[in-house]
Steps between C-alpha positions, in 0.01 A plus 500: 500500500331286228531203737343706777213602274442139396505394865247769585256373238564145614402602855176649364435177310553297819259722691229482232525122465506441874194718557273314256177378656555156338868405533688340213594133489794389713729477198416855396571623854834315502591654163414844637725432800781394263459826307524698826817312596650591162434868575614488862833672433326792327243522780778513759672774300188714532502442875871581527446826312219594739715409802783710360277806489389436860863470616593828333206668669601351837857628469374852417278533809611658829181510709488195733128455438544509122801266522294256710220502241748456215669210686158346552429517124834331425432234764166421338663464158770267635287304747438198274766589240837511680535412867827680582382829353160472669671433835736794448222751437298348781794563736528851360134555589566376854798735542313803366194425714711467815689822428166681460348335806180456301294216657301438177813475284675275755199265519462491121868423438494226766193350334691475171800363686289213637419392143869507406585292806233247410627470142848436635369220722541674837154426635564583865647840414203561270248483781730669750497796261121491450420453868717798591269734305224671699228597249272683742613856431616459140341664196264301281749451207765372742256264668399369158870441415544314829193278456594428136846382610343298779252340262775421245723336765219297657370374164849407380577307820160330481581379149836363624339333803277274287301273735684580823299632799665841454339558161158581651658756737686672216183507289296644786756776557500569126121526494511747790753716313285481184193606698693797638599607146140475381385699803755779443461536121198559275380208290629671184862498619725237332635373834142455629413297190810283530459439874137400451583263212794332674293440812213343301742292297655352811155437643425315173199714418510375142189675367596840636861465383402416142270802491758730656792372286314569177444859613842559659698377199328773298573764765764740375571627853666166586863435410626203299642352819157528667346314206772237527393446861133477396562241226732304732217490755258383231749221412479385862118494478519305172722246675247482786227427244709231330532699175861423401478666158345816645764506773789492251326765290472734799864433595605594147298823517646580842856443374428723198380779729815460714721529192310816395572641847869389497439280807796269555334281762227336297378202700241442227771426245660249740170319565412499131837348401463224762151408381603505134797274574279256689268482199783434251563846354862490609653733243268787587532423871882506482488829314277654766722368780808652339320833495401459867859431597623794295245730663596389850866551430414850374281573804782393738275413791683397817237228550737213430233245582280608209800512268606151596151358461451646157854408398435146618177484299684623192778242546237235548337591169834501321660191653214264584633217283852537633374481858335156464783314678514760772126456554549132573751584770276776623212252505695278735578794722137602490393151602730520801371846574145375459561217746647745746208733440249216545667410827482863602131507398443181701653662807309822438173312448557307821551825688200641319284204601609537861424870485158428347423252777595761757290759321207257475529431874502870577209553262302228677577657836401835358171354372426351843578832665289679244209262565531567871505872437195469275317299764593752768390780270165328441452458876591865547249602233229286664581648842498849350165434336355372827645803677341732244168320538523522878592867478205568269268307731638687800449837331144401411433374853633827642274698270198287597583537868534877467165531323312271738660642815375844393156361420492314834585815700237694312236229547588456865471875562167514322378192688600647838316822415189304412527298819534816710193650336306176547611474864380854579169434327445175693599668826259787448211267422583279798509800738170629359359141518408498129520123489278450200693755291822337611370158396397631157844656445672172593285314249583753229873458569470118473313524169726774343767380249633847429809444713592183315436667162719791606771254597477329158512840330816596689652162422420541129641853488822403674549181297440674164741772602763231546401306189328746263492251208360212705148509353629510138767234562244285684246524217774417246498147643145442369328489165290814424183314596644401838630842607379615841403869492524719810229758556705807423846370407629624836372227732549125512234238462457240772694241301773755419548567873573130557784513246609847613570348842693220327705766316581653842625162619190383693449150360332324790126451431397549866682836522342612172155392627539689832612817324216499247238364747450196276492135583797284402270315262409826326867592456574159346196533275618845377847360424369195314248700296754768399771250403258300285408821317866598434681443168819388676589177677318471837824395672676816379219746566595600855869527402406739219293701750808530723704634204271797440727794582493869562586759233 
C-alpha cells in the first residue's frame, strides 16, 4: 500500500507538471517520464486492485443488463492494458447482448469488437464488423459508441497508411465519424472535446489546437489516456512545424500520461526512443525500448506485425555495431533489388507515358468536341435570341394591327355615315334646284380641315394607347432646351407623328408624306431638324425610336 500511495502522488505530480501553461525544458520532461517509469509497477497495482473489485462485482450479478454493463466496465479497463482480457470481456458482452436480443447492446459490443480486431491486425474483419452495424434506429449512446470506434479505426489506419492514396479516404471517414459525435453530444462532453481536437489536429489547424490543448489538459473530465492522445497530437504538430525539441517534449508528456493510465501500447514512448537514439542518447533510448517490449509482451496483442517491428527496432538499437558486416551484404542485395526496382520503374514509366499520350489524345478530342458543342450552343443562343426578338416583334405587330383595325372600322363607319348624310343633303338641294346653296356647301367642304384633324386625333389616341410612354421616351432623346412639347400631353406634334410612323414600321418618306399630307421635302426637313437637335448620334436616332416599347 505505501507503494500505491507513492504512485498516486506521482500521478498527481505528472498531471500538474504536464498541465503547466509553460512546459518545462526537455530534460525536465524526460526526468519526469523516468520518475513515472519507476512508479509504473505501483500504478499498475492500483489498476489491478480496481479491476479486481470490478470482477467481483461482475461475478455477483445475475441480471443480464447489469452483467452487460459490468462486462463493459471491465472491457474499458482492459482495452489498452491487456488484450486477452479485453477480448474476453468483449466476447462476453457480445454473448449477453445476443441472448437479450437487444439491438443497442449488440451494436455497442460489435463496435468494441471492431477495435479489438484492428489492434490484432485483422483490418478486413474490422470493417466487416463496422459495416454490419445499422445505426439508424439505435439510441444516442450506442450511436456515439459506434462512431467513436469508427473514428478510432479510421484514424489508426490513416496513420499506418502514411502517404498512400488510401490515407485521405481513411481521414475523410474519420472526420465524418467525428462530426457525427460532435452532432450527437453537447460541446461540454469529453468525447465531443476529443473528437473536435483530433479532427483539427489532423487538419493541421495549429492555432486552434494550441488553444484547445492548453484548455483540455486542464480539464478534469478528460482521462489520462485522453490527455496522452492530445499531447501525442501536439507532438505531430510540433514535427510539422519543424520543432524537434518541442516534439520530443510532447512525446515525453504523452508517454507519462499513458503510464499514469496503465496503457501498455504507448506509441509515444516508441517514437521518443527512436528519436533519442538517432540523436545519440542511446542509453535512455535503450531503456525506453526495453520498457516498450516489456509492455507489449504484457499486453499480448495478436498483432504479430507490430511486435516484430518493435522487436526489430529494439534489436537494431542493441546490435547495430554487430550488424555492420551484415549491412554490407544487405547493401549488395539492396543494390540488386534497386536495379530490379529501377527496371520495374522504367517499365512502369513507359506504360505510364503511353497511357498519358492516350489520355492527352482523348483530352484533345474532348476539347475539340467541347469547342464544337460551345459553338453549337452559341449558334443556338443566337437563334433563340433572334426567335425571341421575332416573337416580340410579332406580338407588337399583332397588337398594332388589332388597334388600327378597330380604329379603321370605326373611322370607316363614321365616314360612311357622313357620306350618306352629305349625299342626302346634295340630293335634296339638287331636286329643289338650290344650286347656289349647293355650290357654297361644296366650297365649305373643300376648305374644312376638320376631317383631317379628326383623323390625326384618332391616330394620336390609338398610337399613344399602344405606346403610352412614347412622348416621354421621345423627349428623353433631347436636351431640356430641345424638348418638343405637345399641346396637352395627349396628342403628338407634327414632327412626333413623323417618328411615330417610323416606330410603327413606316420608314418610306413618300408613304409618310401621303399619310400626313406633307411633301417629301417637308418630311426630310422634319427628320433632319429633329436629329440635329437630339443628344444622341444621328445615325442611331431612328433605331432608338424603333426601340421605344409598350409598358
